[in-house]
C-alpha positions in Angstrom: 2.9 -12.8 -30.0 6.1 -14.1 -30.7 5.8 -13.6 -34.7 5.2 -9.8 -34.0 8.3 -9.6 -31.9 10.4 -11.0 -34.8 9.0 -8.6 -37.3 9.7 -5.8 -34.8 13.4 -6.5 -34.6 13.5 -7.0 -38.6 11.8 -3.7 -39.2 13.9 -1.7 -36.6 16.9 -2.2 -39.1 14.7 -0.8 -42.1 14.4 2.7 -41.7 17.9 4.0 -42.1 18.2 1.4 -45.0 15.3 2.8 -46.9 16.6 6.2 -46.8 19.7 4.9 -48.6 17.5 3.9 -51.7 14.9 6.5 -51.4 16.9 8.7 -53.8 15.9 6.2 -56.6 12.6 7.4 -56.4 9.4 6.2 -54.3 7.7 4.4 -57.4 10.7 2.4 -58.3 11.8 1.5 -54.7 8.1 0.5 -54.0 7.8 -1.6 -57.4 11.2 -3.3 -56.5 10.3 -4.3 -52.9 6.8 -5.6 -53.6 7.7 -7.5 -56.7 10.6 -9.2 -54.9 8.1 -10.0 -52.1 5.7 -11.4 -54.6 8.3 -13.6 -56.3 9.3 -15.1 -52.9 5.7 -16.3 -52.2 4.3 -17.0 -55.7 5.7 -20.8 -55.2 3.1 -21.2 -52.1 0.2 -19.4 -53.7 -3.0 -21.7 -53.5 -6.1 -20.3 -54.6 -8.0 -23.5 -55.1 -11.5 -23.2 -53.3 -11.6 -19.3 -53.4 -14.1 -17.6 -55.4 -13.0 -14.9 -57.8 -14.4 -12.5 -55.3 -12.2 -13.5 -52.5 -9.1 -13.6 -54.9 -9.9 -9.9 -55.7 -10.5 -9.0 -52.1 -7.1 -10.3 -51.0 -5.4 -8.8 -54.1 -7.1 -5.3 -52.8 -6.0 -5.8 -49.4 -2.4 -6.2 -50.7 -2.8 -3.2 -53.2 -3.7 -1.2 -50.0 -1.7 -2.6 -47.1 1.6 -2.9 -49.1 1.2 -1.1 -52.5 0.0 2.0 -51.7 1.2 2.5 -48.3 4.7 2.0 -49.6 4.2 4.5 -52.2 3.3 7.1 -49.5 6.0 5.8 -47.2 8.9 6.0 -49.3 7.5 9.4 -50.6 7.8 10.9 -47.2 11.5 10.4 -47.0 11.9 13.3 -49.5 10.5 15.7 -46.5 11.5 13.6 -43.5 14.6 12.3 -41.6 14.3 8.4 -40.9 14.1 9.0 -37.3 10.9 11.4 -38.2 9.3 8.7 -40.2 9.7 6.5 -37.5 8.2 9.0 -35.2 5.1 9.5 -37.5 4.1 5.9 -37.5 3.3 6.2 -34.0 -0.3 7.0 -35.0 -0.9 3.7 -36.5 -2.1 1.8 -33.3 -4.8 4.4 -32.9 -5.6 3.9 -36.6 -5.8 0.0 -36.2 -8.1 0.1 -32.9 -10.6 2.7 -34.5 -10.8 1.1 -37.8 -11.4 -2.3 -36.3 -14.2 -0.7 -33.9 -15.6 1.2 -36.7 -16.0 -2.2 -38.7 -17.3 -4.2 -35.7 -19.6 -1.2 -34.9 -18.6 -0.6 -31.5 -16.2 1.4 -29.5 -13.6 -0.5 -27.1 -12.3 2.2 -24.5 -9.7 -0.3 -23.1 -8.0 -1.2 -26.1 -8.2 2.6 -27.5 -6.4 3.4 -24.0 -3.5 0.9 -24.5 -3.1 2.0 -28.0 -2.9 5.4 -27.0 -0.4 4.7 -24.2 1.7 2.9 -27.0 1.8 6.2 -29.1 2.7 8.1 -25.8 5.7 5.8 -24.9 6.9 6.0 -28.4 6.7 9.5 -28.6 8.7 9.8 -25.4 11.5 7.6 -27.3 11.5 9.5 -30.2 10.2 13.1 -30.1 12.4 15.6 -31.3 12.2 19.2 -32.7 9.7 19.0 -35.6 9.6 22.8 -36.8 11.3 22.3 -40.2 10.0 23.3 -43.5 8.2 20.5 -45.2 7.3 18.7 -41.9 3.8 19.0 -42.6 4.0 17.5 -46.0 5.9 14.7 -44.8 3.7 14.1 -41.7 0.7 14.0 -44.2 2.0 11.3 -46.3 3.0 9.3 -43.4 -0.5 9.5 -41.9 -1.9 8.3 -45.4 0.7 5.5 -45.1 -0.4 4.6 -41.7 -4.3 4.4 -42.5 -3.4 2.0 -45.6 -1.2 -0.1 -43.4 -3.9 -0.1 -40.5 -6.9 -1.0 -42.7 -4.9 -3.6 -44.5 -4.3 -5.5 -41.4 -7.8 -5.0 -39.9 -9.2 -6.2 -43.2 -6.8 -9.3 -43.3 -7.7 -10.3 -39.9 -11.3 -10.2 -40.8 -11.0 -12.1 -44.1 -8.2 -14.5 -43.5 -9.9 -17.0 -41.2 -12.9 -17.4 -43.2 -11.0 -18.4 -46.4 -9.7 -21.6 -44.9 -6.2 -21.1 -46.1 -2.8 -20.7 -44.5 -1.2 -17.2 -44.5 1.5 -18.4 -46.8 -1.4 -19.4 -49.5 -2.7 -15.8 -49.4 0.6 -13.8 -49.4 1.1 -14.2 -52.9 -2.1 -12.7 -53.8 -1.4 -9.8 -51.6 2.0 -9.1 -53.2 0.5 -9.5 -56.6 -2.1 -7.1 -55.7 0.6 -4.8 -54.4 2.8 -5.3 -57.4 0.1 -4.1 -59.8 -0.3 -0.8 -58.2 3.6 -0.3 -57.7 4.3 -1.4 -61.1 1.4 0.8 -62.6 2.7 3.7 -60.7 6.5 3.2 -61.3 6.5 2.8 -65.2 5.7 6.6 -65.8 7.8 7.9 -63.2 10.9 5.8 -62.9 14.1 8.0 -63.0 16.2 5.6 -65.0 19.2 7.6 -65.1 19.4 6.9 -61.2 18.2 3.4 -61.3 20.7 2.4 -64.1 23.5 4.0 -62.0 22.5 2.3 -58.6 25.6 1.0 -56.6 25.8 -2.6 -55.6 25.2 -1.4 -52.0 22.0 0.0 -52.9 21.4 -3.3 -54.8 21.9 -5.1 -51.7 19.7 -2.9 -49.6 16.8 -3.3 -52.0 17.3 -7.2 -52.0 17.2 -7.2 -48.4 14.2 -4.8 -48.2 12.1 -6.8 -50.6 13.0 -10.2 -49.5 13.2 -10.0 -45.8 11.6 -6.6 -44.7 8.8 -6.9 -47.0 8.5 -10.5 -47.9 9.3 -12.3 -44.8 8.3 -9.4 -42.5 4.9 -8.8 -43.7 4.1 -12.5 -43.9 5.0 -13.0 -40.3 3.2 -9.8 -39.2 -0.1 -10.7 -40.8 0.3 -14.2 -39.5 0.7 -12.7 -36.1 -2.0 -10.3 -36.8 -4.9 -13.0 -37.2 -3.4 -14.9 -34.0 -3.7 -12.2 -31.5 -6.1 -9.6 -30.0 -6.6 -6.0 -31.7 -5.1 -4.4 -28.7 -1.9 -6.3 -28.9 -1.6 -5.9 -32.6 -2.1 -2.2 -32.3 0.8 -2.0 -29.4 3.1 -3.9 -31.8 2.5 -1.5 -34.7 4.9 0.8 -32.7 7.2 -1.8 -30.9 9.8 -1.3 -33.7 10.7 2.1 -33.1 12.2 1.8 -29.6 13.6 -1.3 -30.9 15.3 0.8 -34.0 16.5 3.3 -31.2 18.1 0.4 -29.0 19.8 -1.4 -32.2 21.4 2.1 -33.2 22.9 2.6 -29.8 24.3 -1.1 -29.3 24.8 -2.2 -33.1 25.7 1.1 -34.9 27.3 3.0 -31.9 24.8 6.0 -32.5 24.3 8.5 -29.7 21.0 7.4 -27.8 19.0 9.1 -25.0 19.0 6.0 -23.1 16.8 7.7 -20.1 14.3 8.7 -22.4 14.4 5.4 -24.3 13.9 3.7 -20.7 11.0 5.8 -19.9 9.3 5.2 -23.2 9.7 1.6 -23.1 8.3 1.3 -19.7 5.1 3.1 -21.2 4.7 0.7 -23.6 5.6 -2.2 -21.5 2.6 -0.8 -19.3 0.3 -0.7 -22.4 1.2 -4.4 -23.0 0.2 -5.1 -19.3 -3.1 -3.2 -19.4 -3.8 -5.1 -22.8 -3.6 -8.4 -20.7 -6.0 -7.1 -17.9 -8.6 -6.0 -20.5 -8.5 -9.4 -21.9 -8.1 -10.8 -25.3 -10.6 -9.8 -28.1 -10.5 -12.1 -31.3 
């Protein structure tokens, strides 16, 4: 669980930073993030003993969980504010739980309840007036991103233990798969006039998002995913959101509704407690 806490803190800072580079275009930002993350983990790539089928499976998981997810996620910033993007990730825990149960051909009401509580708690923290024009388009883009991210997590939890490989041995494959999708989408759509005139600040943000938030963040998150039960994993998909609000108030001195944050945080804590009562599920 400690790995998931670390990633939640890293990702809590990423929403506002992503908004600063979204003007460069979703395909280019996605390609830059995934290629940078791939470069970090290619030196650790170890496929000896893996069949071609397994290699393609892990590359496909990366293409789905990171490549396609980022394309949809970054595209949503055209229609949504960063806080709204964060808000619309609250459905990911439900997707994680439901997809896991679907693949296992069972329905676990206890874990579904804790995931639902995590959604409620996060919604309390960040809910606002969402009636603006273009909101539905942004919402649908985010739900597509949530589905890709959730399914990637569930598939990695199923496939990684049986591979006999460490997480760092496999992450290069996942990022290569993501890079193929991202670069393939970027080539015909890159807005070169904006890319070639990017500022040093934007370049620095891209490096942080690619190396730290994507590279290190997803590595630690997937490593934590295979070491915890599905209920805890579902809840931690939303932990970054109240942490992001907390960072906004304490670090960046932005206005924060502290009572709302406290109530929402208490509901998420309750979800974690109930998850412990229901017991771990591998």
